[in-house]
MARNU-10097 format. One record per residue (C-alpha): residue in one letter; chain; x, y, z. Coordinates in pm, 1 decimal. Example, Ala and Ser with C-alpha at 12.3 -4.5 7.8 and 13.67 -1.06 7.14 Angstrom:
<recs>
+----+----+----------+----------+----------+
| aa | ch |        u |        v |        w |
+----+----+----------+----------+----------+
|  A |  A |   1230.0 |   -450.0 |    780.0 |
|  S |  A |   1367.0 |   -106.0 |    714.0 |
+----+----+----------+----------+----------+
</recs>
This chain:
<recs>
+----+----+----------+----------+----------+
| aa | ch |        u |        v |        w |
+----+----+----------+----------+----------+
|  X |  A |  11393.3 |   3019.2 |   9108.8 |
|  X |  A |  11703.7 |   3137.6 |   8923.6 |
|  X |  A |  11957.4 |   3394.4 |   9035.5 |
|  X |  A |  11989.4 |   3699.0 |   8813.5 |
|  X |  A |  12294.1 |   3918.8 |   8789.0 |
|  X |  A |  12334.8 |   4223.5 |   8564.9 |
|  X |  A |  12658.2 |   4405.6 |   8483.5 |
|  X |  A |  12630.7 |   4762.4 |   8357.7 |
|  X |  A |  12946.3 |   4924.0 |   8224.5 |
|  X |  A |  13075.5 |   5199.2 |   7998.7 |
|  X |  A |  13270.9 |   5091.7 |   7690.6 |
|  X |  A |  13406.9 |   5334.9 |   7433.6 |
|  X |  A |  13187.7 |   5605.8 |   7582.8 |
|  X |  A |  12873.5 |   5397.0 |   7531.4 |
|  X |  A |  12656.8 |   5252.2 |   7804.9 |
|  X |  A |  12624.7 |   4878.1 |   7749.6 |
|  X |  A |  12445.9 |   4604.2 |   7933.4 |
|  X |  A |  12614.2 |   4262.8 |   7935.4 |
|  X |  A |  12413.8 |   3962.4 |   8043.4 |
|  X |  A |  12572.5 |   3642.5 |   8172.7 |
|  X |  A |  12334.4 |   3346.6 |   8184.5 |
|  X |  A |  12405.4 |   3092.4 |   8455.8 |
|  X |  A |  12157.5 |   2806.3 |   8486.1 |
|  X |  A |  12056.0 |   2681.0 |   8828.4 |
|  X |  A |  11836.5 |   2392.1 |   8719.4 |
|  X |  A |  12045.1 |   2224.5 |   8445.3 |
|  X |  A |  12403.7 |   2191.3 |   8328.5 |
|  X |  A |  12566.3 |   2413.7 |   8067.0 |
|  X |  A |  12512.6 |   2171.4 |   7777.2 |
|  X |  A |  12139.9 |   2140.9 |   7847.7 |
|  X |  A |  12104.3 |   2518.0 |   7883.5 |
|  X |  A |  12299.5 |   2575.2 |   7560.7 |
|  X |  A |  12064.1 |   2342.4 |   7374.6 |
|  X |  A |  11761.9 |   2518.1 |   7524.3 |
|  X |  A |  11890.4 |   2863.2 |   7426.6 |
|  X |  A |  11971.7 |   2749.4 |   7071.8 |
|  X |  A |  11619.8 |   2608.2 |   7037.1 |
|  X |  A |  11483.9 |   2946.1 |   7149.0 |
|  X |  A |  11670.9 |   3122.8 |   6867.1 |
|  X |  A |  12012.7 |   3208.3 |   7010.3 |
|  X |  A |  12311.0 |   3164.1 |   6778.9 |
|  X |  A |  12684.2 |   3128.5 |   6850.7 |
|  X |  A |  12868.7 |   3461.0 |   6828.8 |
|  X |  A |  13237.6 |   3493.0 |   6746.1 |
|  X |  A |  13406.2 |   3774.2 |   6935.6 |
|  X |  A |  13756.9 |   3631.2 |   6913.7 |
|  X |  A |  13730.1 |   3343.4 |   7157.5 |
|  X |  A |  14016.0 |   3092.6 |   7166.3 |
|  X |  A |  13792.2 |   2791.3 |   7219.6 |
|  X |  A |  13943.3 |   2733.5 |   7564.2 |
|  X |  A |  13686.5 |   2946.4 |   7748.8 |
|  X |  A |  13451.7 |   2783.9 |   7996.1 |
|  X |  A |  13162.6 |   2990.9 |   7861.5 |
|  X |  A |  12976.1 |   3024.9 |   7532.3 |
|  X |  A |  12919.9 |   3358.1 |   7361.2 |
|  X |  A |  12578.5 |   3371.8 |   7198.7 |
|  X |  A |  12358.9 |   3629.9 |   7031.1 |
|  X |  A |  11983.6 |   3656.0 |   7060.1 |
|  X |  A |  11770.9 |   3681.9 |   6742.7 |
|  X |  A |  11822.9 |   4060.9 |   6742.0 |
|  X |  A |  12202.3 |   4025.0 |   6759.1 |
|  X |  A |  12251.3 |   4117.6 |   7126.5 |
|  X |  A |  12544.9 |   3921.4 |   7263.7 |
|  X |  A |  12543.6 |   3741.3 |   7596.5 |
|  X |  A |  12746.3 |   3469.9 |   7766.1 |
|  X |  A |  12639.6 |   3131.6 |   7895.8 |
|  X |  A |  12859.7 |   3049.1 |   8194.4 |
|  X |  A |  12971.6 |   2699.7 |   8290.1 |
|  X |  A |  12962.6 |   2718.7 |   8670.0 |
|  X |  A |  12623.5 |   2621.6 |   8803.5 |
|  X |  A |  12487.8 |   2844.1 |   9078.4 |
|  X |  A |  12284.3 |   2716.1 |   9367.5 |
|  X |  A |  11929.6 |   2854.1 |   9376.4 |
|  X |  A |  11857.9 |   3117.2 |   9641.2 |
+----+----+----------+----------+----------+
</recs>
C-alpha cells in the first residue's frame, strides 16, 4: 500500500491542490517511466536541472512532482 499526502494551499488568491508522487514500491526512475507510459509529460516551470524531483503534467495539463526519496510503506 502506498502513502498518500496532499498539500492544499492558496496562491495568488486561488485555491490550488499540489500533488507530490512518492513511490513506495519502486525507485524514481522506474516510477518516472511508468508515469510517462500512462500519459504524463515533463513540465517546465523554471527548474534548474539540479532538483531531486521531476515536474510532470498529466494529460489534462495538471502539474505534479515526482519526488526522489522513497518512502517506506505504512
